[in-house]
C-alpha positions in Angstrom: 0.0 0.2 -0.1 1.6 3.0 -1.1 1.2 6.4 0.5 -0.7 9.3 -0.9 -0.5 13.2 -0.7 -2.5 13.7 3.0 -3.6 17.5 2.2 -4.9 17.0 -1.0 -9.0 15.5 -1.3 -9.8 12.4 -2.1 -13.1 13.9 -4.2 -12.8 17.3 -4.5 -16.0 19.0 -5.8 -16.9 18.8 -9.3 -18.8 21.5 -10.9 -22.5 22.1 -10.4 -24.2 19.4 -12.8 -21.5 17.6 -13.8 -20.7 13.8 -12.8 -17.6 13.1 -10.5 -16.1 9.9 -11.6 -13.9 9.7 -8.3 -17.1 9.7 -5.9 -18.9 7.3 -8.7 -15.6 4.5 -8.9 -15.3 4.9 -4.7 -18.7 3.9 -4.0 -18.6 1.2 -6.5 -15.6 -0.3 -4.6 -18.1 0.5 -1.1 -20.9 -1.7 -2.4 -18.8 -4.5 -3.8 -17.0 -4.5 -0.6 -20.2 -4.5 1.4 -22.3 -7.4 -0.5 -19.3 -9.2 -0.8 -19.3 -8.7 3.4 -22.7 -9.3 3.6 -22.4 -12.8 1.5 -19.7 -13.8 3.7 -21.0 -13.1 6.8 -24.7 -14.6 5.7 -22.6 -17.9 4.5 -20.5 -17.8 7.8 -23.7 -17.7 10.3 -25.6 -20.5 7.7 -22.2 -23.1 8.1 -22.7 -21.8 12.1 -25.7 -22.6 12.5 -25.5 -26.3 10.8 -22.3 -27.4 12.5 -21.4 -25.1 15.7 -24.4 -26.0 17.9 -26.1 -23.3 18.8 -29.3 -22.8 20.5 -31.9 -20.9 19.8 -31.2 -17.9 22.3 -27.6 -18.0 21.6 -28.6 -17.5 17.8 -31.2 -14.5 18.6 -28.2 -12.9 21.0 -25.6 -14.0 18.0 -27.4 -11.8 15.4 -28.3 -9.4 17.6 -24.5 -8.5 18.1 -23.9 -8.9 14.3 -24.5 -5.7 12.9 -22.3 -3.5 15.3 -19.7 -5.7 14.9 -20.0 -5.5 11.2 -20.4 -1.7 11.4 -17.0 -2.1 13.6 -14.9 -3.6 11.5 -16.6 -2.5 7.6 -15.6 1.0 9.1 -11.9 0.4 9.3 -12.6 -0.7 5.5 -14.3 2.0 4.3 -11.3 4.4 5.6 -8.6 1.9 4.2 -10.6 2.1 0.8 -11.3 5.9 0.7 -7.1 6.6 1.6 -6.3 4.0 -1.4 -8.2 6.3 -3.8 -6.6 9.4 -2.9 -4.1 9.5 -5.6 -7.0 8.5 -8.3 -9.9 10.2 -7.2 -9.1 14.0 -7.0 -7.6 13.2 -10.8 -11.0 11.8 -12.0 -12.7 14.7 -10.5 -10.4 16.9 -12.5 -11.1 15.5 -15.9 -14.7 15.5 -15.6 -14.4 19.0 -14.9 -12.2 19.8 -17.7 -8.6 20.2 -16.2 -6.1 18.3 -17.3 -3.1 17.6 -14.6 -0.1 16.9 -14.9 1.7 13.9 -17.0 3.0 12.7 -14.1 -0.2 12.8 -11.8 -2.4 11.0 -14.6 0.3 8.2 -14.6 0.4 8.2 -10.6 -3.5 7.8 -10.6 -3.0 5.3 -13.6 -0.6 2.9 -11.4 -3.1 3.5 -8.2 -6.0 2.3 -10.5 -4.1 -1.1 -12.0 -2.8 -1.7 -8.0 -6.5 -1.3 -6.5 -7.2 -5.1 -7.3 -4.2 -6.5 -5.9 -4.6 -3.9 -2.4 -8.4 -4.6 -2.3 -6.7 -8.8 -1.8 -4.2 -8.0 0.7 -6.9 -5.3 2.6 -9.6 -8.1 3.0 -6.8 -10.6 3.7 -4.6 -8.4 6.5 -7.5 -6.1 7.7 -10.9 -7.6 7.1 -10.6 -11.2 8.2 -8.3 -10.3 11.3 -10.7 -7.3 12.1 -14.0 -9.5 11.6 -12.3 -12.3 14.4 -11.8 -9.6 16.7 -15.5 -8.3 15.9 -16.5 -11.9 16.6 -14.6 -12.0 19.9 -16.1 -9.3 21.5 -19.3 -10.0 20.3 -19.0 -13.0 21.7 -17.6 -12.1 25.2 -20.8 -9.1 25.0 -23.1 -12.0 24.8 -21.6 -14.4 27.7 -20.8 -11.8 29.6 -24.1 -9.6 30.0 -26.6 -11.9 28.2 -24.9 -15.2 29.8 -24.9 -16.1 26.5 -22.9 -19.6 27.2 -21.5 -20.2 24.0 -18.9 -22.3 24.8 -14.8 -21.9 23.3 -14.8 -24.5 21.1 -18.0 -22.8 19.0 -16.1 -19.2 19.4 -13.0 -21.4 17.6 -14.8 -22.9 15.1 -16.8 -19.8 14.2 -13.2 -18.0 13.6 -11.6 -19.9 11.9 -14.6 -19.9 9.7 -14.0 -16.8 9.2 -10.1 -16.6 8.8 -10.2 -19.8 6.6 -12.9 -19.5 4.7 -15.0 -16.9 4.0 -12.0 -14.2 4.6 -10.1 -15.8 1.7 -13.3 -16.8 -0.1 -14.2 -12.4 -0.1 -10.5 -11.6 -1.3 -10.5 -13.5 -4.5 -14.5 -12.0 -5.3 -13.1 -8.6 -4.7 -9.7 -8.9 -6.5 -11.9 -9.9 -9.8 -14.7 -7.5 -9.0 -12.1 -4.1 -8.4 -10.1 -5.8 -11.9 -13.2 -5.6 -13.8 -14.9 -2.4 -11.8 -11.5 -0.4 -12.9 -10.7 -1.0 -16.7 -12.9 1.8 -17.9 -10.9 3.9 -15.5 -7.7 2.9 -16.6 -8.4 3.1 -20.6 -9.4 6.7 -19.8 -6.3 7.4 -17.8 -4.3 5.5 -20.1 -6.0 8.1 -23.3 -5.5 11.1 -21.5 -1.4 10.2 -20.9 -0.9 9.5 -24.8 1.2 6.5 -24.3 2.7 3.9 -22.1 2.8 4.5 -18.4 6.6 6.0 -17.9 9.3 4.4 -16.5 10.2 6.1 -13.0 6.0 5.6 -12.6 5.9 1.5 -13.5 8.1 0.7 -10.5 5.5 1.7 -8.0 3.3 -1.1 -10.0 2.6 -4.1 -8.2 2.9 -7.3 -9.6 2.0 -10.6 -8.8 3.7 -13.8 -10.7 1.1 -16.4 -11.9 2.3 -18.7 -9.9 2.0 -16.7 -6.6 -1.7 -16.2 -7.6 -2.2 -20.2 -8.1 -0.8 -21.1 -4.9 -3.1 -18.9 -3.0 -6.0 -20.4 -5.0 -4.9 -23.7 -3.7 -3.8 -22.9 -0.3 -7.0 -20.8 0.5 -9.6 -21.9 -1.9 -8.3 -26.1 -1.4 -6.0 -26.5 0.9 -7.5 -24.4 3.9 -11.1 -25.3 3.5 -10.1 -29.1 3.5 -8.6 -29.0 6.7 -11.1 -27.0 7.8 -14.0 -29.2 6.8 -11.9 -32.5 7.9 -11.2 -31.0 11.4 -14.9 -30.2 11.5 -15.9 -33.5 10.3 -13.3 -35.5 13.0 -14.2 -33.3 15.8 -18.2 -33.6 15.5 -18.1 -37.0 14.6 -16.0 -37.4 18.7 -18.7 -35.5 20.1 -21.6 -37.6 18.7 -20.0 -41.0 19.5 -19.0 -39.6 23.2 -22.2 -38.3 23.6 -24.5 -41.3 22.7 -22.3 -43.5 25.0 -20.6 -45.0 22.4 -16.9 -46.4 23.4 -14.3 -46.6 19.9 -11.2 -47.7 20.4 -8.0 -45.5 20.6 -6.5 -47.5 17.6 -9.5 -47.0 15.4 -9.6 -43.4 16.3 -6.5 -43.1 15.7 -6.5 -45.0 12.3 -9.0 -42.4 11.4 -7.3 -39.2 12.0 -4.7 -40.7 9.9 -6.6 -41.5 6.7 -8.4 -38.5 7.1 -5.0 -36.6 7.2 -3.3 -38.5 4.6 -6.4 -37.8 2.5 -6.4 -34.2 3.2 -2.3 -33.9 2.8 -2.7 -35.7 -0.6 -5.5 -33.5 -1.5 -3.5 -30.0 -0.5 -0.4 -31.7 -2.3 -2.3 -32.3 -5.6 -3.7 -29.0 -5.5 -0.4 -27.3 -5.2 1.5 -29.4 -7.4 -1.1 -28.9 -10.1 -0.8 -25.2 -9.0 2.8 -25.5 -9.5 3.1 -27.5 -12.8 0.1 -25.7 -14.1 2.1 -22.4 -13.2 5.2 -23.5 -14.9 3.8 -24.3 -17.7 2.1 -21.2 -18.4 5.5 -19.2 -17.3 6.9 -21.1 -19.7 4.8 -20.5 -22.8 4.5 -16.4 -21.6 8.7 -16.6 -21.3 8.9 -17.7 -24.4 6.4 -15.2 -25.7 8.0 -12.2 -23.3 11.4 -13.3 -24.9 10.6 -12.8 -28.5 8.9 -9.6 -27.5 12.2 -8.6 -25.7 14.2 -8.8 -28.8 11.5 -7.1 -30.7 12.1 -4.3 -28.8 16.3 -4.8 -28.9 15.5 -4.4 -32.8 16.8 -8.0 -33.7 13.3 -9.0 -35.6 15.3 -12.2 -36.8 16.0 -13.5 -33.4 12.5 -13.5 -32.3 10.8 -16.6 -32.9 7.6 -17.8 -31.6 6.6 -21.7 -32.0 3.1 -22.9 -31.4 3.8 -25.7 -29.5 0.2 -26.5 -27.4 -3.3 -26.1 -28.7 -4.3 -24.0 -25.4 -5.2 -20.5 -25.9 -1.5 -19.7 -25.9 -1.4 -21.6 -29.2 -3.9 -18.5 -30.4 -1.5 -15.4 -28.8 1.7 -17.6 -30.4 -0.1 -17.5 -33.7 -1.0 -13.7 -33.3 2.2 -12.7 -32.3 3.7 -14.7 -34.8 1.6 -13.0 -37.7 2.4 -9.7 -35.7 5.9 -10.5 -36.0 5.9 -11.4 -39.9 4.4 -7.8 -40.5 7.2 -6.3 -38.5 9.5 -7.8 -40.1 7.5 -7.0 -43.8 7.9 -3.3 -42.7 11.3 -3.3 -41.5 12.3 -4.5 -45.2 10.4 -1.6 -46.6 12.1 0.7 -44.0 15.5 -1.1 -45.6 14.5 -0.6 -49.2 13.5 3.0 -48.3 16.5 3.9 -46.8 18.4 2.4 -49.6 17.0 4.0 -52.1 17.1 7.3 -50.5 20.7 8.2 -51.0 19.9 7.8 -55.2 18.7 11.0 -56.6 19.1 10.2 -60.2 15.5 9.8 -61.5 16.4 7.2 -64.4 18.3 5.0 -61.7 16.2 5.5 -59.6 13.0 4.6 -60.6 14.6 1.3 -62.0 15.8 0.1 -58.6 12.1 0.8 -57.0 10.8 -1.5 -59.8 13.4 -3.7 -58.8 12.0 -3.5 -54.9 9.1 -3.8 -55.3 9.5 -7.4 -57.3 11.2 -8.7 -54.4 9.1 -7.2 -51.9 5.6 -8.4 -53.3 7.5 -11.3 -54.7 6.2 -10.7 -58.1 7.3 -11.3 -61.6 7.9 -7.9 -63.2 7.0 -4.0 -62.0 6.9 -1.1 -63.3 6.7 2.5 -61.8 5.4 5.9 -63.5 5.8 9.2 -62.5 3.7 12.0 -63.4 5.0 14.6 -66.3 2.7 17.7 -65.0 4.2 19.7 -68.0 3.1 17.1 -70.7 0.2 15.7 -68.5 1.7 12.2 -69.2 3.1 9.2 -66.9 6.4 8.3 -68.2 8.5 5.5 -66.7 12.5 4.9 -67.8 14.0 1.5 -68.6 17.5 0.2 -69.3 18.0 -1.1 -72.9 21.5 -2.1 -73.4 23.9 0.8 -73.0 20.9 3.1 -73.3 17.9 4.7 -71.3 14.6 4.5 -72.9 11.2 6.0 -71.6 7.7 5.1 -72.4 5.4 7.5 -72.0 1.6 7.0 -72.2 -1.6 9.9 -71.6 -3.0 9.8 -68.0 -6.1 8.7 -69.4 -4.7 5.4 -71.0 -4.3 2.0 -69.3 -4.5 0.1 -66.0 -1.3 3.3 -64.6 -4.0 6.1 -66.0 -7.2 5.1 -64.5 -5.4 4.4 -61.3 -3.9 8.0 -61.5 -7.0 9.2 -62.5 -8.8 8.2 -59.9 -6.6 7.9 -57.3 -7.9 4.0 -56.5 -6.1 1.2 -56.1 -6.6 -1.7 -58.9 -6.4 -5.4 -58.2 -7.6 -7.5 -61.3 -6.9 -10.8 -61.7 -7.8 -11.4 -65.4 -6.4 -8.4 -66.6 -7.5 -9.7 -70.4 -11.1 -8.9 -69.7 -10.6 -5.8 -68.8 -11.3 -3.0 -71.2 -8.5 -1.1 -69.9 -5.5 -3.1 -70.9 -3.3 -2.7 -73.3 -2.4 -6.0 -75.1 0.3 -4.9 -77.1 3.5 -5.1 -75.1 2.7 -8.9 -74.0 1.7 -9.3 -77.9 5.3 -8.1 -78.9 7.3 -9.5 -75.7 5.7 -12.6 -75.4 4.7 -11.8 -71.8 1.4 -13.1 -69.9 0.6 -10.8 -67.7 -2.3 -13.0 -65.4 -2.6 -10.5 -62.3 -2.3 -6.5 -61.5 -2.0 -4.8 -58.7 -1.7 -1.0 -59.1 -1.6 2.0 -56.2 -1.2 5.7 -56.5 2.1 7.4 -55.3 0.5 10.5 -53.5 3.1 13.1 -51.6 3.0 14.6 -48.5 0.7 17.6 -49.6 -1.8 14.8 -51.4 -1.0 15.3 -55.2 -0.9 12.1 -57.1 2.9 12.4 -58.3 2.5 8.9 -60.2 2.0 5.0 -59.9 3.3 2.0 -59.2 2.0 -1.8 -60.3 3.3 -5.2 -59.8 2.6 -8.0 -62.7 1.9 -11.6 -61.7 2.3 -12.8 -58.3 4.5 -16.0 -57.6 2.0 -18.8 -56.3 -1.0 -17.7 -56.5 -3.0 -13.8 -56.8 -1.9 -10.4 -55.2 -3.8 -10.1 -51.4 -5.3 -7.1 -49.7 -2.1 -7.8 -47.4 0.2 -7.2 -50.8 -2.2 -4.2 -51.3 -1.6 -2.8 -47.7 2.3 -3.7 -48.2 2.6 -2.0 -51.9 0.5 1.1 -50.3 3.1 1.7 -47.7 5.7 1.1 -49.9 4.5 3.7 -52.7 4.2 6.1 -49.6 7.7 5.7 -49.0 8.9 6.1 -52.4 6.7 9.3 -53.1 9.5 10.9 -51.0 12.6 9.6 -52.9 10.3 10.6 -56.1 10.3 14.4 -54.8 13.8 14.3 -53.7 14.8 13.2 -57.3 12.5 15.4 -59.0 13.9 18.3 -56.7 17.7 17.2 -57.4 16.8 17.4 -61.1 14.9 20.5 -60.8 18.0 22.4 -58.7 20.5 20.9 -61.4 18.2 22.2 -64.4 17.8 25.5 -62.2 22.0 25.5 -61.6 22.5 25.0 -65.5 19.9 27.9 -66.0 21.5 30.5 -63.5 24.8 29.7 -65.0 23.5 30.0 -68.6 21.5 33.2 -67.6 25.5 34.4 -66.0 27.5 33.6 -68.8 25.3 35.5 -71.3 24.2 38.3 -69.2 25.7 41.6 -70.8 26.5 42.9 -67.0 29.2 41.7 -64.8 28.1 39.6 -61.2 31.0 38.9 -58.9 29.7 36.4 -55.4 31.5 36.5 -52.7 31.4 34.4 -49.2 30.6 35.5 -46.1 34.3 35.8 -45.6 34.6 38.4 -48.7 36.1 35.8 -50.5 35.3 35.6 -54.3 33.1 32.5 -55.2 32.0 33.1 -59.0 32.4 35.9 -61.9 31.0 35.7 -64.9 32.3 36.3 -68.5 31.2 40.1 -68.5 33.2 40.2 -64.8 36.1 38.9 -66.4 36.2 41.6 -69.0 35.3 44.6 -66.8 38.0 43.2 -64.4 40.4 42.4 -66.8 41.2 39.2 -64.7 40.7 35.7 -65.7 38.3 33.4 -63.3 40.5 31.4 -61.7 42.3 34.8 -60.7 39.5 35.9 -59.6 37.6 33.2 -57.7 39.4 32.5 -54.1 40.6 36.4 -54.0 39.5 38.2 -51.2 37.6 41.5 -52.0 40.2 43.6 -50.0 43.1 42.1 -52.3 41.1 42.4 -56.0 39.1 45.8 -54.9 42.4 48.4 -53.9 43.6 51.5 -54.8 41.8 53.5 -57.5 38.8 50.8 -56.9 38.5 51.4 -53.0 35.5 53.0 -53.3 33.8 49.1 -54.3 34.7 48.1 -51.2 33.2 50.9 -49.7 29.5 50.1 -50.8 30.6 46.8 -50.1 30.8 47.4 -46.5 27.5 49.2 -46.6 25.6 46.2 -47.9 27.5 43.9 -44.5 27.0 46.6 -42.4 23.0 47.2 -43.3 21.9 44.0 -45.1 20.8 46.8 -47.7 21.6 47.3 -50.9 24.1 50.3 -52.4 24.4 51.4 -55.2 26.9 53.6 -57.3 26.1 55.3 -60.1 28.6 56.4 -63.1 32.0 55.7 -61.0 35.0 54.6 -62.7 36.6 51.1 -62.5 40.3 50.8 -62.9 41.4 47.5 -65.0 44.4 45.5 -64.5 45.7 46.8 -67.9 45.2 50.5 -66.9 42.1 51.5 -68.7 39.1 52.7 -67.3 35.3 51.5 -67.3 32.7 53.6 -66.4 29.8 51.4 -64.4 27.1 51.5 -62.2 27.7 49.3 -59.3 24.9 47.6 -57.1 25.8 45.9 -54.3 23.2 43.4 -52.4 23.3 41.1 -49.6 22.8 36.6 -50.4 20.5 35.7 -48.1 19.6 32.1 -47.9 15.9 30.5 -47.3 16.3 31.0 -43.7 16.7 34.9 -44.0 20.3 34.0 -43.0 23.0 36.4 -44.6 25.4 34.1 -46.9 27.5 36.5 -48.5 27.2 39.5 -51.0 27.0 40.0 -54.6 28.2 43.0 -57.3 26.3 43.5 -60.2 28.7 45.3 -62.7 26.7 47.5 -65.6 29.1 48.8 -68.2 28.0 52.2 -69.4 31.5 53.5 -70.9 29.3 53.5 -74.6 26.1 54.6 -73.1 27.6 57.5 -71.3 29.3 58.5 -74.4 25.6 58.4 -76.2 24.2 60.2 -73.5 27.2 63.0 -74.1 26.1 63.5 -77.5 22.4 63.4 -76.9 22.3 65.8 -74.2 23.2 68.3 -76.3 20.0 67.8 -78.2 17.1 67.2 -75.5 17.2 66.9 -71.5 19.1 64.3 -69.6 15.8 63.0 -68.4 14.8 62.4 -71.9 18.1 60.8 -73.0 17.7 58.4 -70.1 14.2 57.6 -71.2 15.2 57.1 -75.2 18.6 54.8 -74.3 15.9 52.7 -71.6 13.3 52.3 -74.9 15.9 51.7 -77.0 17.4 52.4 -81.0 13.3 51.4 -82.2 12.3 55.3 -80.3 14.1 56.0 -83.3 12.7 55.2 -86.4 9.4 56.6 -88.2 6.6 57.0 -86.5 3.4 59.3 -86.8 2.1 60.5 -83.6 1.4 64.1 -82.1 3.8 66.2 -81.6 4.0 70.2 -80.3 6.3 71.6 -82.7 7.9 75.1 -81.7 9.8 77.8 -84.0 11.5 80.9 -82.7 13.2 83.7 -84.0 15.3 86.7 -83.5 13.9 90.0 -84.7 16.1 92.5 -87.1 18.8 90.1 -86.0 20.6 90.5 -89.4 21.1 94.6 -89.0 22.6 93.3 -85.9 25.0 90.6 -87.0 26.2 93.5 -89.3 26.4 96.0 -86.7 28.4 93.3 -84.0 30.6 91.5 -86.6 31.5 88.0 -87.1 33.1 87.2 -83.3 30.4 89.5 -81.5 27.4 87.5 -82.9 29.0 84.1 -82.0 29.3 85.8 -78.7 25.7 86.6 -79.0 23.8 83.7 -80.2 25.9 81.7 -77.8 24.8 83.6 -75.1 21.2 84.0 -76.7 20.7 80.2 -77.3 22.1 79.2 -73.7 19.8 80.6 -72.0 16.6 79.6 -74.3 17.3 75.8 -74.9 18.3 75.6 -71.1 14.3 76.6 -70.9 13.0 74.3 -73.7 15.1 71.0 -71.8 13.2 72.1 -68.0 10.6 72.0 -69.8 10.6 68.3 -71.4 10.9 69.6 -74.7 14.3 68.7 -77.3 16.3 70.9 -79.5 15.2 69.6 -83.4 18.1 72.0 -84.9 19.1 75.3 -84.9 18.0 77.9 -88.0 20.5 80.2 -88.2 19.3 82.7 -85.2 16.2 80.6 -85.1 15.4 77.0 -82.6 13.1 74.5 -83.7 11.9 72.4 -80.2 9.5 69.5 -80.4 7.0 69.1 -76.8 6.1 65.2 -76.9 9.1 63.4 -79.1 10.3 60.9 -78.5 7.5 60.2 -76.3 4.6 61.2 -76.0 3.6 62.8 -72.5 0.0 63.8 -71.0 1.5 67.8 -70.9 3.3 68.2 -73.3 1.1 71.6 -74.7 1.2 72.9 -71.4 5.1 72.3 -71.4 5.6 74.1 -74.6 3.2 77.1 -73.6 5.1 77.5 -70.2 8.4 77.3 -72.1 7.5 80.1 -74.6 6.4 82.0 -71.3 9.4 81.4 -69.7 11.9 82.2 -72.9 9.9 85.6 -72.3 10.7 86.1 -69.1 14.6 85.0 -69.9 15.0 87.1 -72.8 13.8 90.1 -70.5 16.2 89.2 -68.1 18.9 88.7 -70.8 17.8 92.2 -71.9 18.6 93.8 -68.9 22.0 92.8 -68.6 22.5 93.4 -72.2 21.5 97.1 -71.3 23.9 97.5 -68.5 26.4 96.7 -70.7 25.3 99.3 -73.4 24.0 96.5 -75.8 21.1 96.5 -78.3 17.9 94.5 -76.8 16.8 91.7 -78.6 13.2 91.0 -79.3 12.0 87.2 -80.2 8.8 85.5 -82.1 7.9 82.1 -81.5 4.8 80.3 -82.7 4.0 76.5 -82.4 0.9 73.9 -82.8 -0.2 70.5 -82.0 -1.1 67.7 -84.4 -0.4 64.2 -86.0 3.9 64.4 -87.5 5.6 62.2 -88.7 8.7 62.2 -86.7 12.1 59.8 -86.8 15.5 59.5 -88.6 15.3 61.6 -91.6 18.2 62.2 -94.2 20.4 60.1 -96.5 22.7 57.2 -95.8 25.4 59.4 -95.3 23.8 61.7 -92.5 20.5 61.3 -91.0 18.7 63.7 -88.8 15.6 62.7 -85.8 14.0 65.1 -86.6 9.6 66.0 -87.6 7.7 66.8 -90.8 4.3 67.6 -91.6 1.1 70.1 -91.8 2.0 71.1 -88.0 5.3 71.9 -88.5 4.1 74.5 -91.3 1.6 75.9 -89.1 4.0 76.4 -86.6 6.6 78.1 -88.6 3.7 80.0 -90.5 2.8 81.2 -86.5 6.3 81.9 -85.6 5.9 84.4 -88.6 2.6 85.9 -88.1 4.2 87.5 -84.6 5.8 89.9 -86.9 2.7 90.9 -88.7 0.9 90.8 -85.3 3.6 91.9 -83.4 2.9 89.2 -80.7 5.2 87.6 -78.9 4.0 84.6 -78.7 1.5 82.5 -81.2 -0.6 79.5 -81.0 -2.7 77.6 -82.8 -6.2 76.3 -81.5 -5.1 72.7 -81.4 -2.6 73.5 -78.9 -5.5 75.5 -77.0 -7.2 72.4 -77.4 -5.1 70.3 -75.7 -3.9 72.2 -72.7 -4.9 70.9 -69.3 -3.8 73.5 -67.4 -4.9 77.4 -67.0 -3.6 79.8 -69.5 -3.7 83.7 -69.9 -4.7 83.8 -73.4 -6.7 85.9 -76.2 -7.8 85.2 -79.3 -6.3 86.7 -82.8 -7.8 85.7 -85.8 -8.9 83.1 -87.5 -6.2 82.5 -90.2 -6.4 80.9 -93.6 -2.7 79.9 -94.2 -0.8 79.7 -97.5 -2.1 76.2 -99.0 -4.9 75.5 -96.6 -8.8 75.7 -97.0 -9.5 75.6 -93.1 -9.3 78.4 -91.1 -7.6 78.3 -87.7 -7.5 80.1 -84.6 -4.7 81.6 -83.5 -4.6 82.8 -79.5 -1.5 84.5 -78.3 -0.1 83.7 -74.9 0.1 86.6 -72.2 1.1 84.3 -69.4 4.5 85.9 -69.0 2.4 89.4 -68.8 0.3 88.5 -65.7 1.6 90.2 -63.1 1.0 93.6 -65.2 -2.5 95.2 -63.6 -4.0 96.6 -66.3 -3.7 92.8 -68.3 -7.2 92.0 -67.5 -8.9 95.3 -68.8 -7.0 94.7 -71.9 -8.4 91.4 -72.5 -11.5 92.4 -72.0 -11.7 95.0 -74.5 -9.5 92.9 -76.9 -12.6 90.4 -76.9 -15.2 93.2 -77.2 -13.6 94.3 -80.2 -13.2 91.2 -81.8 -16.3 89.9 -81.5 -17.7 93.9 -82.7 -15.4 93.5 -85.6 -16.8 89.7 -86.4 -20.3 91.2 -86.2 -19.2 93.9 -89.1 -19.5 96.7 -86.1 -16.7 98.9 -87.1 -17.3 101.9 -84.8 -17.8 99.7 -82.0 -14.5 97.3 -82.9 -12.6 101.0 -83.2 -13.8 102.0 -80.4 -13.0 99.0 -78.3 -9.3 98.8 -79.6 -8.8 102.5 -79.4 -9.6 101.9 -75.4 -7.3 98.8 -75.7 -4.7 101.3 -76.9 -5.1 103.4 -74.4 -3.8 101.2 -72.1 -0.9 99.9 -73.9 -0.1 101.9 -76.7 2.1 99.4 -77.7 0.2 96.5 -78.6 0.3 95.7 -81.7 -2.6 93.4 -82.4 -4.8 96.0 -81.0 -2.9 98.5 -83.6 -3.3 95.5 -86.7 -7.3 95.4 -85.8 -7.7 99.4 -85.5 -5.9 99.7 -89.1 -8.3 96.8 -90.4 -11.1 98.5 -89.0 -10.5 101.7 -90.7 -10.5 100.1 -94.3 -13.2 98.2 -94.0 -15.4 101.2 -92.9 -13.9 102.5 -95.9 -14.3 99.3 -98.6 -16.4 96.5 -96.3 -16.2 93.0 -97.3 -18.8 91.2 -99.4 -22.0 89.7 -97.8 -20.1 86.0 -97.3 -17.1 87.7 -95.4 -16.6 85.4 -92.5 -13.7 87.3 -90.9 -10.8 85.1 -91.7 -7.0 86.9 -92.6 -5.9 84.6 -95.3 -2.0 84.5 -94.7 -0.3 85.0 -97.7 3.6 84.8 -96.3 5.6 82.3 -95.1 
């Protein structure tokens, strides 16, 4: 009997309405004990009534004393039972509440549950029997002392012996088996909660009673002691009967009777004990053989574990079942050994052949085949050796037995393949092989996706069985891992070759370094850029390779190592081993594995030497941003194509007179200063320089790439050119030089753009009506004495607010459709009287087109009062005077025909 925790209640309170398994088990044990006690007391009293010669008064007194005596000795048993339940009750109650104690506590409870039958038997034998006998003595003493019962000592001894040698052992045996059955569901529940076997340290507390001891207990307490009691009782009663009747039996005859009775009892006892010993020995020998086989299995020596069926009893069935289990274990071990042997093979064609051989051996089949799924072709394929070559078989996933199994995912066991319409006989007809039976199972990876099928042909010695199916399924599950590994290895090789091809073909130099900063790989482009062979680079430290003039590479590499972020160096000079230099863009980045751990660094060197030369040339004609876009888009953007462009022309007024007054050197200096200011403005607003035309400029907006705000950019550039011109004139005036005046005209529309010219010399430019109209508008600025003129097509494309006034409806030479022309006054938006000018100009233009010459004159005269130098107002005032004197025809549409270019 083991000690239990004294401070822990045996049955803690359960939640209201919840079942309490601990309390229920306790009361079941009490009911078992009381039922056995009542039975034993009743039987003992009955035997005493029949053989112990009690008078009716004695029996009445004795029966009256029995309840008090029973309460005494049963109370002690109840306390012991409660103490035995102490480690078990709280665990069951906690589980009922949904609380899970620690594994060690559950294991201790399971041990106590398993020990309860032995503890119950010991309790009845050691506590219950003696206490019941003591209760008997106390009851008899009270009856004889206080009630003059007259119960003789031999009667008391008879009852005591009856209790100790008959009632108590029978009670112990009954309670042992009853408690064993009662705790079965409890042990199952605790084992489930524990999730496995009882730990070794807890198993030491189990009470193990050998079978021999149990049988000897039965022989002694069920056979020997009752026989001795029966013989002794019989001889004692016989002696009292003949003595009481006055018969005199010679002592010799009585002695022979006693000897004979003792001999019979001794023989029976020895026979019972011998049978118990022999039976236990036989059972123990069979159990020992089984236990030894189990231990061999535990040691992993399955071949040494042997169990023969040597009897025809229950152990024959146990041994036969163990032999079947042992055979299954050997088969599993064989599968594992084959699987381990296959695990090291990564070449797919070799692996398939070895799997087919292993399948044949495992299932004792004549042939086997393995088909692997090719998801790209949606086919099943298998590889086999044909002499020195490896051949491949491919079948659709919907064809044959293999295709049916792969498509459905169900195992097929076919005993007559020729009767199955899915079976293809061509191979048998061609090779002479006869297929008698087929077992085919799908192969599924851990994600549940089917990756192939395995099939075995012609089981030797009969047909395939369910056991063969189970073995092939188990083997297929292991094969799936090997196939996945082989396919992964094949994919890795393919990826490696692919990456090497990329490194070889890429134009950028790529250098990888390990965690210690040593060069691991360098592609062909890196060899050329660094001026060193791959053999000289690999294994060299970064400090040794990038020193001196190339120390800036180490600086960027150090930043990447320190921060784990990409470092960039743009347009840097890289010194080669031969002393030459190359312009490069450097990208230094960390190399990271799948676990986000840094394993090294990588340098990407982009050779921009030629690009830098081209960009330098292009920057003379367009902004750096446009040049970058053009370089990124490639040479195709320079080919001929039609696209909308805003074309701008600008010209210096009276430049011939200015040049004649300055002389050649000063003229060139003036033009350079002027062009620098104007071209910077064009570049700033996304335009490109098409060409210089003497003192004029032709610029394009929307070439080579169309933008959403090309018209706005052109207008903004024109206004800014006027502001820059004003600043330039201030400087010229301060230097005593003549100020400059310019006119700007531009229009938006479809153009043909591209490299245009002869084979020997080409020019990137535009042609078309839009170019002609823009040129005419620039020329019209002279007639209207306006600074900036733009067409209605440009105005229509404007997205931002602009300060404009309509100048005229103009029909240029060679065109029938008139075009509305506007003047931009954005560069004069700061002038306070500008709003009045715009209002008067609009009123005058409206009256002019309505043939109200007087009203138009008043409006334009008012405009001239605000701005006496306003060219458009002066032009319209002159027109109104002429038209008032000579009115136009009735079909006059207000359009002004521009006859000059």
